C-alpha positions as CSV (number, residue, x, y, z in Angstrom):
1,X,-10.7,-11.4,-6.6
2,X,-7.2,-12.0,-7.2
3,X,-4.7,-9.0,-7.1
4,X,-1.2,-8.7,-9.3
5,X,1.7,-7.6,-7.3
6,X,3.1,-6.2,-10.7
7,X,2.6,-2.4,-9.3
8,X,5.0,-3.6,-6.3
9,X,7.7,-4.7,-8.6
10,X,7.5,-1.7,-10.9
11,X,7.0,1.1,-8.5
12,X,8.6,4.8,-8.6
13,X,8.1,7.1,-5.7
14,X,7.6,11.4,-5.3
15,X,6.5,11.4,-1.6
16,X,8.5,14.7,-0.4
17,X,10.4,15.0,2.8
18,X,7.9,14.5,5.2
19,X,8.9,10.7,6.2
20,X,12.1,10.9,8.5
21,X,15.2,9.2,6.7
22,X,17.7,7.4,8.2
23,X,20.1,10.3,7.5
24,X,21.9,11.5,11.1
25,X,20.6,9.0,12.6
26,X,21.9,5.2,13.7
27,X,21.8,2.6,10.7
28,X,18.0,1.2,10.7
29,X,16.6,3.8,12.9
30,X,14.0,5.0,9.9
31,X,13.0,1.1,9.9
32,X,12.6,1.0,13.6
33,X,10.5,4.1,13.6
34,X,8.7,2.6,10.7
35,X,7.8,-0.3,12.5
36,X,6.5,1.4,15.9
37,X,4.6,3.8,14.0
38,X,2.7,1.0,12.1
39,X,2.2,-1.2,15.2
40,X,0.8,2.0,17.1
41,X,-2.7,1.6,19.0
42,X,-2.3,-2.6,18.0
43,X,-1.3,-4.1,21.7
44,X,-0.7,-7.7,20.2
45,X,1.3,-6.0,17.7
46,X,3.7,-3.8,19.5
47,X,4.4,-6.7,21.9
48,X,5.4,-8.7,18.7
49,X,7.4,-5.7,17.4
50,X,9.7,-5.9,20.8
51,X,10.5,-9.3,20.2
52,X,11.1,-8.8,16.5
53,X,13.2,-5.3,16.9
54,X,15.0,-6.4,20.2
55,X,18.5,-5.6,20.5
56,X,18.9,-7.4,23.4
57,X,22.1,-9.5,24.1
58,X,21.1,-13.3,23.0
59,X,17.9,-12.2,21.0
60,X,18.1,-11.9,17.5
61,X,20.9,-9.2,17.3
62,X,22.9,-12.5,17.9
63,X,21.7,-14.0,14.3
64,X,24.8,-13.7,11.9
65,X,24.1,-11.1,8.9
66,X,23.4,-14.0,6.3
67,X,20.8,-15.3,8.1
68,X,19.4,-11.8,8.9
69,X,19.0,-11.3,5.1
70,X,17.1,-14.3,4.2
71,X,14.7,-13.4,7.2
72,X,14.5,-10.0,5.5
73,X,13.5,-11.9,2.4
74,X,11.6,-14.4,4.0
75,X,9.3,-11.9,5.2
76,X,8.6,-9.7,2.0
77,X,8.0,-13.0,0.1
78,X,5.5,-13.6,2.8
79,X,3.7,-10.4,2.5
80,X,3.5,-10.6,-1.4
81,X,1.8,-14.1,-1.2
82,X,-0.9,-12.5,0.8
83,X,-1.5,-9.4,-1.1
84,X,-2.3,-12.3,-3.6
85,X,-5.0,-14.1,-1.8
86,X,-8.4,-13.9,-2.7
87,X,-9.0,-12.0,-0.2
88,X,-6.0,-10.7,1.7
89,X,-6.3,-10.3,5.6
90,X,-5.6,-6.5,6.3
91,X,-4.2,-7.1,10.1
92,X,-2.1,-9.8,8.7
93,X,-0.7,-7.2,5.9
94,X,0.0,-4.9,8.6
95,X,1.8,-7.4,11.1
96,X,3.8,-8.4,8.0
97,X,4.8,-4.9,7.1
98,X,6.0,-4.2,11.0
99,X,8.0,-7.8,10.8
100,X,9.7,-6.7,7.6
101,X,10.5,-3.4,9.2
102,X,12.0,-5.1,11.9
103,X,14.0,-7.7,9.7
104,X,15.5,-4.2,7.9
105,X,16.5,-2.8,11.1
106,X,18.4,-5.9,12.3
107,X,19.9,-6.3,9.1
108,X,20.8,-2.2,9.0
109,X,22.4,-2.4,12.3
110,X,25.1,-5.3,11.6
111,X,28.8,-4.6,10.3
112,X,28.4,-4.7,6.6
113,X,24.3,-4.8,6.5
114,X,22.6,-2.8,4.1
115,X,20.0,-0.3,4.2
116,X,17.1,-0.9,2.7
117,X,13.7,1.6,1.6
118,X,11.4,1.9,4.5
119,X,7.4,0.4,3.9
120,X,4.6,2.6,4.3
121,X,1.0,1.1,4.2
122,X,-1.8,2.7,2.2
123,X,-4.8,3.5,3.5
124,X,-7.1,4.1,0.8
125,X,-10.6,5.4,1.3
126,X,-13.8,5.8,-1.4
127,X,-15.0,9.3,-0.9
128,X,-18.2,11.0,-2.6
129,X,-17.8,13.3,-5.7
130,X,-17.7,16.6,-5.6
131,X,-20.7,18.3,-5.6
132,X,-20.2,20.0,-8.8
133,X,-20.2,16.7,-10.4
134,X,-23.1,14.6,-8.7
135,X,-23.9,12.1,-11.3
136,X,-23.0,8.1,-11.0
137,X,-19.9,8.4,-13.5
138,X,-17.9,10.8,-11.0
139,X,-15.8,8.8,-8.6
140,X,-13.3,9.9,-6.2
141,X,-10.7,8.7,-3.9
142,X,-8.0,9.7,-1.3
143,X,-5.0,7.9,-0.5
144,X,-2.8,8.3,2.9
145,X,0.1,6.8,4.6
146,X,1.7,7.7,8.0
147,X,3.6,10.6,6.8
148,X,0.1,12.4,5.4
149,X,-1.3,11.9,1.9
150,X,0.1,10.2,-0.9
151,X,1.2,12.2,-3.2
152,X,2.3,11.4,-7.2
153,X,0.6,8.2,-7.4
154,X,-2.0,6.7,-9.9
155,X,-5.0,5.9,-8.8
156,X,-7.4,4.0,-11.3
157,X,-11.0,3.3,-10.9
158,X,-12.8,0.7,-12.9
159,X,-16.3,-1.0,-13.3
160,X,-18.1,-3.8,-15.3
161,X,-15.8,-5.0,-18.2
162,X,-15.1,-1.6,-19.8
163,X,-15.9,1.4,-17.2
164,X,-12.7,2.8,-16.1
165,X,-10.7,6.2,-15.5
166,X,-7.6,7.1,-13.5
167,X,-6.0,10.0,-12.4
168,X,-2.7,11.0,-10.4
169,X,-2.8,12.1,-6.5
170,X,-2.7,15.7,-6.0
171,X,-1.1,17.7,-3.1
172,X,-4.5,16.1,-0.5
173,X,-3.7,12.2,-2.3
174,X,-6.8,12.6,-3.8
175,X,-8.3,11.6,-7.5
176,X,-11.5,12.3,-9.0
177,X,-12.2,11.4,-12.8
178,X,-15.2,10.2,-14.8
179,X,-15.7,6.9,-15.7
180,X,-15.8,6.4,-19.4
181,X,-16.7,3.0,-22.0
182,X,-13.3,2.3,-23.3
183,X,-14.7,-0.4,-25.5
184,X,-16.7,1.4,-28.5
185,X,-19.7,0.1,-29.2
186,X,-21.4,-0.2,-32.6
187,X,-23.9,2.7,-34.0
188,X,-27.3,2.9,-31.8
189,X,-25.7,0.1,-29.3
190,X,-24.7,1.3,-25.7
191,X,-22.9,-1.8,-24.1
192,X,-24.9,-4.4,-22.2
193,X,-26.0,-3.8,-18.1
194,X,-22.6,-6.5,-17.5
195,X,-20.4,-4.3,-19.4
196,X,-21.2,-1.2,-17.3
197,X,-22.4,-2.3,-14.0
198,X,-20.6,-4.0,-10.9
199,X,-18.6,-3.2,-8.2
200,X,-15.9,-0.2,-8.1
201,X,-12.7,-1.4,-8.1
202,X,-10.4,1.3,-6.8
203,X,-6.6,0.5,-6.8
204,X,-3.6,2.7,-6.1
205,X,-0.4,1.5,-7.8
206,X,1.9,2.6,-5.3
207,X,5.2,4.1,-5.7
208,X,8.7,3.7,-4.8
209,X,12.6,5.1,-4.6
210,X,15.7,4.3,-3.1
211,X,14.4,5.6,0.7
212,X,10.9,4.3,0.7
213,X,8.4,2.4,-1.1
214,X,4.8,3.3,-0.7
215,X,2.6,-0.3,-1.0
216,X,-0.3,-0.6,-3.3
217,X,-3.7,-1.1,-2.1
218,X,-7.1,-1.5,-3.4
219,X,-10.7,-1.1,-2.5
220,X,-13.6,-2.9,-3.6
221,X,-16.9,-1.5,-3.3
222,X,-20.1,-3.1,-4.5
223,X,-22.8,-0.3,-4.1
224,X,-22.8,3.0,-3.5
225,X,-21.2,3.6,-0.3
226,X,-20.6,0.1,1.3
227,X,-17.3,-1.7,0.5
228,X,-17.0,-5.5,-0.2
229,X,-13.5,-5.7,0.8
230,X,-11.4,-4.0,3.3
231,X,-8.2,-2.3,1.8
232,X,-5.3,-4.6,0.9
């Protein structure tokens, strides 16, 4: 299944002040902190980050500003290509986010270099509906990132050709709603199996402001309790 990157290009983000900004810190420090946080617990990624974010003489610190800017754009383009893949690789996406944060760090610390929004990877999980809404038409999911719950972002649920619902994440990063048939049928018709059945596709739209970009995420669940694809 191919997923559009349009949500990434038109995101609008209100996450609160829980993520550390670069205010009062050295240029690019927020990107360095983000790279470290995303690489944590992944030894090969930690080793790669040490190279990508290096400030040692003779390392990437000697790269001219223009080349650093081009590197940043190249990594961002690579991330979008991976997201457009039929089955995006979660580990590859995380690696590209770390590399992107290092590239933004390197640009920000250069004379005349620009500050860029920090990227945050999302974790999207499908939950069981609350006990008061036990039937199969009710769906629930939660979105988190390194800063905690993703607040104020849209999650859309869809199943089959016409069943869908959506909502905005609350203070816990959760949305619960009831799947509805969005395609009207004539009197006495309830639609076909194809129109109502199939995998549950859960999409976090993602949001952004001038400081942070909350990246989109998708989970595909083929049967109740079984995922067909990882977060991407």
